[in-house]
N, C-alpha and C positions, 0 to 999 in steps of 0.2 A: 465660596458658598454661593449659591444662586440666591437672589434677592427677588426674582419676580414672581415667586409663588404668593407673597403677600401682599403684592401691590395691591389688588383690587380690595383686600380688606383694610388695607391703610386708606383706600379711596374712601371706600364706604364708610369707615369710621369719621374721616374729616368731614364728608358729606353730613355723618348725622351732628358730629359737634358744633357744626356751622350754626345749628339753630339755636346753641346755648351760648355762644361767645361773642362777644362786641367787637372783638378786632381779631387781626392777624397773629398781633401778640399774644394774646390771650389763647387763641387757638394752640400757638406753639408752645405756650407753657403747659397746659394739659397735656399735648402729644408728648413732650418732653418727660412729664409727671408719670404716663401710662407705660413710657419705654423702660423708666427706672423703676417702678413697681414691677414690670414683667421681668426684668433681669434679676432683681431681688428674688421673687417667686421662684424662677427657675435656677436660682443658687440655692435654695434651700436644699437640704439634703432628704428632707422625705417628699418633697415635691418633685426633685429628679428621680428619686426611687419610683414614684408614681408613673411618672412620665416615660420609664423604661418599661415600666411593665405594661404599660398601655401599648407601647411599641412594640414591644414582644408578643403579644396578644393579637395585635393586628397584622405584625407580619407572619403568625401562623394562620389567621381566619380570614383575613384581607377587609374585615368588616365587624363591627361591634355595635351593639345596641347602647343605649343611654343607661338602660339596668347593667349592662355588662361592665360599663367604665365605671358606673358607681360601684359594682361589687369588686372591682379591682381596686378602686379608692379605699374600701373598707378593708380589704384583705391588707393593704399596706399599712394603714392606720393599726390595726388590729391583728397580727400575724397568727396569735394565738384562738383567733375567733373575735367576734363580737361579743362584748360582755353584755349581760343581761341585766337590768335592775329590778328587781323586787318591788313591789309598790305595796 
């Protein structure tokens, strides 16, 4: 697995988080928490289904708009169509 793709994202996150923490110990604790939360999110079956659906769409089209990603998200949540609520 190649790790360098996320290096600049990690560096940007660290730069931003440095404005909100008081020490390297606190920074490392937040980074660890974010890593754990990301791992749990990806381990969720529904989230993984969405990741695979977005990946498949990207493989086909090479580019997705934010609305297309939202549409994929909703299609994964509601495979039979988004329910309408009568008011």
